[in-house]
N, C-alpha and C positions, 0 to 999 in steps of 0.2 A: 437409394435414399428412402427414408420412411415416407409414406403418403400422408400428407398433412390433413387433407379434407377439411372438415369443419372443426376439428379438434385443435386445441392450442398447440403451437409448434414445440417440438421436443428439442431443447437446447442442451448440448453436452458441454460442460465446463471441464477442461483438462488442466490441472494444476500440477506443478512440481511438488508443492505441499499446500495444504489448506489450513495452516495455522494462521490465526487472524493477524493480518498486517494490512498495509495500504491497499494492495490490489484485491485482497479478499474482502476488506471492508466495503470497497466500491462495488464489487460484484454482488455482495449480499444486499447492499442498499438498493441496487437496481432490481434484484429479485423481489425484495419486499415491496418496492414501489409498483412493480408491474403486476403483482398479485396473480390472479388466475389467467392472465393473458399468455402465459407460457408455462410449459412443464419442464422444470430444470432437472438435470442429471449431473452429478458432480463426482469426478474421480481424481485421485491424487497418486502421483508417482511414489509418494511416501505414504502408504495406507494408514500409518499410525498418526500422521500429522493432519488431523481433521478438526482441530479445535474450533475453527470458524463456523462450523455448522450450528453451534450454540446461538449465534447471532441471527440465524434465519427465523423469520416469523413462523410460528407453528402452523399458521393457516396456509402457507405457501406449499404448493405441490412440488416436492423435490425428492428425488431418489438418489441412492448412492450405489450404483451398479459396480460389479467387480470386473475391471478390465484385464486384458492380458498385461504382462509386465511392460511398464512404460519406460523402464531404464534397463540398461545392460549393453552388452556388445552388439553393435549394429550388425544385423544380418537379415536377409530377405524374408526368411520364415517368420521371424518375430514381427517385422514390419507388416507382413501380410495379415498376421493375426490381429494386429492393431487396426489395420484397415477394415477387416471384417467387422470388428466391433464398432467402428465409426459409421458403418452403413445404417445403423439402427436409429439415427437421429436426423434432424432437419437442418441443424446448423451447429458447427463445431466452434467453440470459443476456447482458444489455447492461451496459456499465460506463462511468459518468461521461459528461461532456458530449460527448466525442469520438464517442460511439456514439448520440447523440440523433437523428440523421437516420434511423437504423434503427428507433428507437422511434417516430418520427413515421410512417414507412412502415407500420409495424405498426398504428398508430392509424388510418390512413386506409383500409387494405385488409384488416384482420383479418377482418371479417365477410364481405366480398364474396369473399375468396379462401379463407376457412376456415383462416387461419394458426394455427400452434401458439401456445400461451401464451408470454408474455414476462414475465420478471422483471428489473427494472432495479436496478442497484447504484450508489449514489453514495458515494464515499469521500473527496471533497474537491475542491479547486479549484486550477487552475493559476495562474501568476503574474498572468494578466489578470483574475482575480477574487479574488486573495488579499486585497485590501483593500476589497472590496465587490462584491456580486453585480450583474450587469448586468440592467437592467430588461427588455430585449428577450429575453434568455435565460430569465429567469424566466417570461415569458409563453409562450415556446416550450415550456419544460419542462411547464408546466401543461397545455397542449394535448396534447403528445406522450404524456404519462404517463396520459392519461385511460383508455385501455384496457389499460394494463399490469396484470398480475395481482397484482403486489406490487412494492414499492420497499424495498430493503434498505439500511440505513445502519449504520455502526459506532459512531457517537458521539451523545451527547445533543444536542449543538449541531445536528448534521445532522438529527436527528429533529425538532427544533423548526422548522428551516427547511423541511423537507418538509411539515409540517402547516400552518405559518402563512404561508410565502411561496409555496410551490408548491401549496398548498391541496389536499393529498392527504388522503383520508379516513383516519381513525385506524386502521381495520381493514386498510388496505392497507400501512401503514408498519410495517416490522419492524426493530427494533433488535437487531442481532446483533453483539456485541462480538468483535473479533479475538482469537484465542487461538493458543497455540503448545504444542508438546510440552515442557512445562517441565522434565521430568526429564532430557531430553537435554542441558540446559545445566549440569547439576550437576558433571560431570567437568571437572577442570582441563584446559585446552587445551594442545596441544604448543607449545613456544616457537617452533617454525618453522612454525606453522599458516598464516602469511601469507607466502608466498614472496617477495613484493616488498618486505617490510619489513626495513629495517636499523635496529635500535634505536640511538638516540643514548644513549651512556653517561650515567648520572646524571639522565635525564629521565623523567618520567611520560608515559604514552601517553594522549592524548585521541583517542578514536575516534568515528566516526559512520558509519552506513550510509545511503546516500542516492543516488538517481539524480542525476546532475550536471546539474540543470535549474535555471533561474532561481528557481523558487519555493522551492527548498531553501536558497538564499542561503548557499552555502558560503563565498563571500568574507567574509561577516560573521563566520563562525567562524574563518577565517584571521586576521582582524584581532584577534579576541578572544584567540586562542592566542598571537599575536605579542606581545601585551602581557606575556607570561610566557615568552618564547622561551628564556630561560636554564634553565627547568626543565620545560617542556612540549614534546612533539612531537605533531604532528597526523597522524592516519591517516584517510583517507577511503576507504571500501569502496563502490564503485559506479562506474557508467560513464554517459556522456552528453555532450551537446554543449557543456557549460560547462567541460570539462577545461582547455583552454588559458587561459581567463579566470581560473580558479582558480590555475593555476600562475603566471600573471602577477601576480596579487594577492599570492601568497606571496613572489615575488621582490621586489616593491615594498616589502614589510614585513620583509625579512630572514629569512623563514622558510625556510631553505635545506635543512632536513631533512624537509619535508613528504613524505608517502608517499601517492600516489594508487594504490591497489592494484588498481583495476579491479573488474569483476564477480567475485564469489566465491559459490559455492554453499554450502549447509549452514552457516549462521552459528553454529550451536552449536559448531562446531569451532574458532572463533577469537574470538568476542565476549568471552570471558573474559580475553583478553589486554589488554583496555582497562583502564586505571586509572580513567578517567572517560569516561562516554558523554555526548556533546553533541549537541544538536539546535538548528539555527539557522534553521529554515524560517520563511518568511513566512506559510505556511498549512499546517496539518495538521488531522486530525480525531482519529484513533485509530491512531497509527503503530505498526505491528508491530515496527519496529526498536527502539522504546522498550521494548516488552514483552520482546523478546529480551535486551536489555541488563539489564533488571531480573531476568530469570530467571537470568542468569549472575552475579548478585550484584554489579552495577556501580553506583556512585553516578551521579547524573544532574545535568547543568546544561543547561537548555533554555529556549527562548523559550516564553512562555505563550500557546500557540495551541491551538485545538481543545479536546480533553479532557485535554491533557497534565498539567495540575496535579492533576486528579482521578485520574489513572492511577498516578502515583508514590506511594510510601508517604508518609504524612503527615509523617514526619520529613524527607523530601526536598523538601517543597513550597517551602521558602524559597529554593531554588536554581532555581526556575522563574520566569523574569524577564521584564521588559517591553521591554528595549532592549539594544543592543550593549554599552554601558558596563557594565550590570549583568551581562551574560553574562560579560564579562571578569573582573569582580569575583568572580562565582560560581566560575569556574574557578580563580582565584587562591586563594580560600578553601579549596576542596577540595584543591588541590595542597599547601597548607601544613599539612594535618592528616590524617595516616594513620589515626588512630583514628576520625575522623569518616567518612572514606571507607569504612572497614570496617563501621561501624555502619549507614550509609545503604545500603550494598550488601546487607547481610543483611536489612534491612527491606524493600528492594525485592524481593529474592528471595522472601520470605515472602508479600508482596502478590501477586506474579505467580502463585505456586503456589495461592493461595487463590482468586483472582478471574479468572485469564486462562488456565486450562488449556484446551487445544484441544478436548478431548472434548465440551465443552458447545457450542462453536461448530460442530463437525462435525455433531453431532446436530441442531442448529437448521437448518442448511442442508439436510441430508438430509430432514428433515421437510418443509421448505418446497418443495423441488424435487420430492419424491415426491408431495406433494399436487397440484402443478401437472401432473404427469405422470399423475395418477389411478392411481398405483402407489405407495402409501405406503411400502412396504419395499424399493423397487427399489435404493436406494443404501445399504442397511444390511447 
């Protein structure tokens, strides 16, 4: 393990990909808040998927070292190479399935090489596990996580999976709900906060924040909005490999005013422009984008995935639905009732302020990481 001394601890963040999504947004937010109290190092199993680095404050000390291959056929030689790389840091923070080979390398060589502690984070599943976990991956997770110091999850469903399916001890699993700076979302956004957006006269704006990946199923949202194309316009903030497929789906359903705005920083500057927030994913756990929309006072129509139904205000739960037809109906009902939208938006804002303020989340992570570093106050 690297000798910490009086210098800031060297934290290694191991991602399957570092394209901006919920887990990346949270990790970057923590980096930005902690300032010079830590020296961050970020690696990705997909070296070209590093878009989230744009959201890191330029003042933050962060490096992007080149690791050994983090994916490939499991073999002792590759795991040993990964373990040698891990020795250079004071704390390893791994994220989701894409980082699991690094977790396995730590499991195999932590004692022999004296590796630093590792904390794993699970935020959800990609499209290949959206409809059911894979047996072999579950076994691999059980083995790899055996020597992890902690496993962090943001949702009740994932907490249950961690304990019952991955068989993690209760004292190792930490439920830390995602939080945001709710107060930043109170101010009305500037009408031109989204440069790419050209508003269609007389239409309400349905907005979503999502990486353009299959698991987010934006084509489903395209079709649901297209059912009301005379009064709804769709805005998607995010970037990813599904961009062309989404545009093709929009063209096929006559949604000619769709706006794919690309990646945008600081969602509190624009989320309040949405008249309705929509979530069409096949799989989520505790989406930060939903909390952001709630904090901005926006009503929600969403698929019933993960903890979504329990996150929104009780008044909004009837618009958390099971299929595409119901999603289209929910959008139509919200579009047709301005008073309802206002009431649900206010209830969501109050819920976000009460339950999802980021100070609680930041304190929980600072406590957990500080304990692992044997320096309880290092990130405070």
